[in-house]
C-alpha positions in Angstrom: 1.8 4.2 -15.2 0.6 2.7 -12.0 -1.1 3.9 -8.9 -1.3 2.0 -5.6 -3.8 2.6 -2.8 -3.4 6.0 -1.2 -1.4 7.5 -4.1 -2.7 10.4 -6.2 -2.4 10.4 -10.0 -3.6 12.7 -12.7 -6.5 11.5 -14.8 -4.5 12.0 -18.0 -0.9 10.8 -17.8 1.6 12.4 -20.1 1.9 10.9 -23.6 5.0 9.0 -24.6 4.8 10.2 -28.2 2.8 12.6 -30.3 0.6 9.9 -31.8 -0.4 8.7 -28.3 -1.1 12.3 -27.3 -3.4 12.8 -30.3 -5.3 9.6 -29.5 -5.6 10.4 -25.8 -7.2 13.8 -26.2 -9.2 13.2 -29.4 -12.5 13.2 -27.5 -11.6 16.6 -26.0 -10.9 18.3 -29.3 -13.3 20.7 -30.9 -15.2 19.3 -34.0 -13.0 21.2 -36.4 -9.8 20.2 -34.6 -11.0 16.6 -34.7 -11.2 16.8 -38.5 -7.5 17.7 -38.5 -6.8 14.7 -36.3 -8.6 12.4 -38.7 -6.6 13.6 -41.7 -3.3 13.2 -39.8 -4.3 9.8 -38.6 -5.1 8.5 -42.0 -1.5 8.7 -43.1 1.0 9.9 -40.4 3.9 9.9 -42.8 2.1 12.0 -45.4 1.2 14.5 -42.7 4.8 15.2 -42.1 5.1 16.5 -45.7 2.1 18.7 -45.8 2.2 22.5 -45.4 -0.2 24.1 -43.0 -2.3 25.2 -46.0 -2.4 21.7 -47.4 -3.6 20.2 -44.1 -6.2 22.9 -43.6 -7.6 22.3 -47.1 -7.7 18.5 -46.6 -9.5 18.9 -43.3 -11.7 21.6 -44.6 -10.8 24.0 -41.8 -8.9 27.2 -41.5 -5.2 27.5 -40.9 -5.7 29.0 -37.4 -7.7 25.8 -36.6 -4.7 23.7 -37.6 -2.5 25.8 -35.3 -5.0 25.4 -32.4 -4.9 21.6 -33.0 -1.1 21.6 -32.8 -1.3 23.5 -29.5 -3.9 21.1 -28.2 -1.6 18.2 -28.6 1.3 20.0 -26.9 3.2 21.6 -29.7 3.9 25.3 -29.9 3.6 25.5 -33.7 2.8 23.5 -36.8 6.5 23.2 -37.5 7.1 21.7 -34.1 4.2 19.3 -34.6 5.7 18.0 -37.9 9.1 17.5 -36.3 7.7 15.6 -33.3 5.5 13.5 -35.6 8.5 12.7 -37.8 10.5 11.7 -34.7 7.7 9.3 -33.6 7.6 7.7 -37.0 11.3 7.2 -37.0 11.2 4.9 -33.9 7.7 3.4 -34.3 6.6 3.5 -37.9 6.2 -0.3 -38.1 3.4 -0.1 -35.5 1.6 3.0 -36.8 0.7 2.0 -40.3 0.0 -0.9 -42.7 1.7 -1.4 -46.0 -1.7 -2.0 -47.5 -3.7 0.9 -49.0 -7.5 0.8 -49.3 -9.7 2.8 -51.7 -13.0 1.3 -50.6 -15.2 2.1 -47.7 -15.0 -1.3 -46.0 -11.2 -1.4 -46.3 -10.9 2.1 -44.8 -13.3 1.1 -42.0 -11.2 -2.0 -41.2 -8.0 0.0 -41.3 -9.5 2.6 -38.9 -10.7 -0.1 -36.4 -7.6 -2.2 -36.5 -5.1 0.6 -36.3 -7.0 2.1 -33.4 -6.8 -1.3 -31.7 -3.0 -1.5 -32.3 -2.7 2.1 -31.1 -4.6 1.3 -27.9 -2.4 -1.7 -27.1 0.8 0.3 -27.8 -0.5 3.1 -25.5 -1.3 0.6 -22.8 2.3 -0.8 -23.1 3.7 2.7 -22.7 1.8 3.1 -19.4 2.4 -0.4 -18.0 4.1 -0.7 -14.6 5.8 -4.1 -14.7 6.3 -4.2 -11.0 2.6 -3.9 -10.4 1.9 -6.5 -13.1 4.3 -8.8 -11.3 2.5 -8.3 -8.0 -0.8 -9.1 -9.6 0.6 -12.2 -11.2 1.9 -13.4 -7.9 -1.4 -12.7 -6.1 -3.5 -14.6 -8.8 -1.1 -17.5 -8.9 -1.2 -17.9 -5.1 -5.0 -17.6 -4.9 -7.2 -20.4 -3.6 -10.1 -18.8 -5.5 -10.5 -15.9 -7.8 -13.8 -13.9 -8.3 -14.0 -11.4 -11.1 -16.3 -8.3 -11.2 -17.3 -6.1 -14.0 -20.4 -4.3 -15.3 -21.5 -2.8 -18.6 -21.0 -4.0 -22.1 -17.2 -3.7 -22.0 -16.1 -4.8 -18.6 -18.7 -7.6 -18.3 -17.2 -9.1 -21.5 -13.7 -8.6 -20.2 -14.2 -10.6 -17.0 -15.7 -13.4 -19.0 -12.5 -13.5 -21.1 -10.4 -13.4 -18.0 -12.4 -16.3 -16.6 -11.8 -18.4 -19.7 -8.0 -17.6 -19.6 -7.6 -18.4 -15.9 -9.9 -21.4 -15.2 -7.9 -23.6 -17.6 -4.9 -23.2 -15.4 -6.7 -25.2 -12.6 -7.7 -22.3 -10.4 -11.4 -22.0 -9.3 -12.6 -18.8 -11.0 -16.0 -17.2 -11.2 -17.2 -14.0 -13.0 -20.1 -11.8 -11.8 -21.6 -8.9 -13.8 -24.7 -8.5 -11.5 -24.3 -6.1 -8.7 -26.2 -8.1 -6.1 -24.2 -11.3 -6.9 -21.0 -9.3 -6.8 -21.8 -8.3 -3.2 -22.7 -11.8 -2.2 -19.6 -13.2 -3.8 -17.4 -10.7 -2.0 -19.0 -11.6 1.3 -17.9 -15.2 1.0 -14.2 -14.4 0.2 -11.5 -14.8 2.8 -7.7 -14.6 3.2 -6.1 -16.6 0.4 -8.8 -15.6 -2.1 -8.6 -12.7 -4.7 -11.2 -10.3 -6.0 -10.3 -8.9 -9.4 -12.4 -6.0 -10.9 -12.2 -4.4 -14.3 -13.8 -1.0 -14.9 -12.7 1.6 -17.5 -14.6 4.3 -15.8 -13.6 3.2 -12.3 -16.9 4.6 -11.0 -19.3 1.6 -11.0 -20.7 1.7 -7.5 -21.6 -2.0 -7.2 -18.1 -3.0 -8.3 -16.5 -0.5 -5.9 -18.6 -1.8 -3.0 -17.8 -5.5 -3.9 -14.1 -4.7 -3.8 -14.5 -3.0 -0.5 -16.4 -5.9 0.9 -13.9 -8.5 -0.3 -11.0 -6.5 1.2 -12.8 -6.2 4.5 -12.9 -10.0 4.8 -9.2 -10.3 4.1 -9.2 -11.2 0.4 -6.6 -9.6 -1.9 -8.0 -7.1 -4.3 -6.8 -6.2 -7.8 -8.4 -3.7 -10.1 -7.7 -2.8 -13.8 -9.0 0.8 -14.1 -8.1 4.5 -14.6 -5.8 6.1 -12.1 -7.4 8.4 -9.5 -10.8 6.8 -9.7 -13.0 5.7 -6.7 -12.3 2.1 -7.6 -8.5 2.7 -7.7 -8.7 4.1 -4.2 -10.1 1.0 -2.6 -7.9 -1.8 -4.0 -4.6 -3.4 -2.9 -3.1 -3.6 -6.3 -4.1 -1.1 -9.0 -3.2 -1.7 -12.7 -3.8 1.9 -13.8 -4.3 2.4 -17.5 -5.9 5.5 -19.2 -7.1 5.0 -22.8 -9.1 7.8 -24.3 -12.5 6.9 -25.8 -13.9 8.2 -29.0 -17.3 9.8 -29.6 -18.4 7.3 -32.3 -20.7 4.9 -30.5 -20.8 2.7 -33.6 -17.2 1.4 -33.3 -15.6 -0.5 -30.4 -14.1 1.4 -27.5 -10.2 1.3 -27.7 -9.9 0.5 -24.0 -11.3 -3.1 -24.6 -8.2 -3.9 -26.7 -5.9 -2.6 -24.0 -7.7 -4.5 -21.2 -7.6 -7.7 -23.3 -3.8 -7.3 -23.7 -3.4 -6.9 -19.9 -5.6 -9.9 -19.2 -3.5 -12.0 -21.6 -0.3 -10.8 -20.0 -1.6 -11.7 -16.5 -2.9 -15.1 -17.6 0.4 -16.0 -19.3 2.4 -14.8 -16.2 0.2 -16.9 -13.9 0.7 -20.0 -16.2 4.5 -19.6 -16.0 4.3 -19.0 -12.2 2.3 -22.2 -11.7 4.6 -24.2 -13.9 3.9 -27.9 -13.8 0.4 -27.4 -12.3 -0.7 -25.2 -15.2 0.8 -27.6 -17.8 -1.1 -30.5 -16.3 -4.4 -28.6 -16.3 -3.8 -27.4 -19.9 -2.9 -31.0 -20.9 -6.2 -32.2 -19.5 -8.1 -29.5 -21.4 -6.3 -30.3 -24.6 -6.9 -34.1 -24.2 -10.7 -33.7 -23.6 -11.1 -31.4 -26.6 -9.0 -33.7 -28.8 -11.3 -36.6 -27.9 -14.2 -34.9 -29.6 -12.2 -34.1 -32.7 -11.2 -30.5 -32.1 -7.7 -29.9 -33.5 -5.5 -27.6 -31.4 -2.0 -26.6 -32.5 0.6 -27.9 -30.2 2.3 -25.1 -28.2 5.9 -24.8 -27.1 6.3 -27.1 -24.1 8.3 -24.7 -22.0 7.0 -21.1 -21.5 9.7 -20.3 -18.9 11.8 -18.1 -21.2 8.9 -15.6 -21.3 9.6 -14.7 -17.7 13.4 -15.3 -17.3 13.8 -11.6 -16.5 11.8 -12.2 -13.3 14.5 -14.6 -12.0 14.0 -18.1 -10.5 10.4 -19.1 -9.7 9.4 -20.0 -6.2 
């Protein structure tokens, strides 16, 4: 899903499959419905074989609660829920489970975290608008300078990762997580430069203002955020992704995995777009690290096949 400046979009785009729907609305479920979601999420395949009484017993809730859960995720009945879940598993089972079973607390914790990460990336891919990603890649590759903006524990870390992925391609890149520095940075941008902001909430006032300032001085603006947010309304190119966040503050937020996947996609696309210039920059990086004894696996020399679908490069 994508939203460009001036367009309206719902805060919660429709789910592609029943698993995505469960993950997206998990934080909106009642505590008892959430217990049902947890049991289903532990083993999707086993859930398709349970009766409503079995599922209610495992979740320690009433059968009407199970029915309410099914309706909350868009199914008219428990029977419909099982059919839709079985359909999802038929086409995507390899991405929804691991062959390894854990009977210890640490193993189950690792499984929960890693499968949530995989689910977030899959959900991000379901929503991705490739035309918008292409526009963002072109804008970044053509930039004289790129300034990155993000605030908070999640987005601040994301812009640092984006900086590390992009500066190695020979593009001047800076990352700013301080609101005052974001405004000052934006004020120095001009046509040919790009401001790229990341915000899962899309409501960070300093980031919004920095993008507005950058745009007012002629810089291209790209944002990675939720659709319909104040930040999405002020940018030229909007990579609109909605990833539901859980209530457990002790585990990573799923959106960070989705945002990392988008950053890697953009960086790889920019590298291919730059071609020889990027290869030379990466060769220099590899050479300087090799001189101090850091061994780096040799990559494939020609990444062009990754983007053959985009046609000849300019």
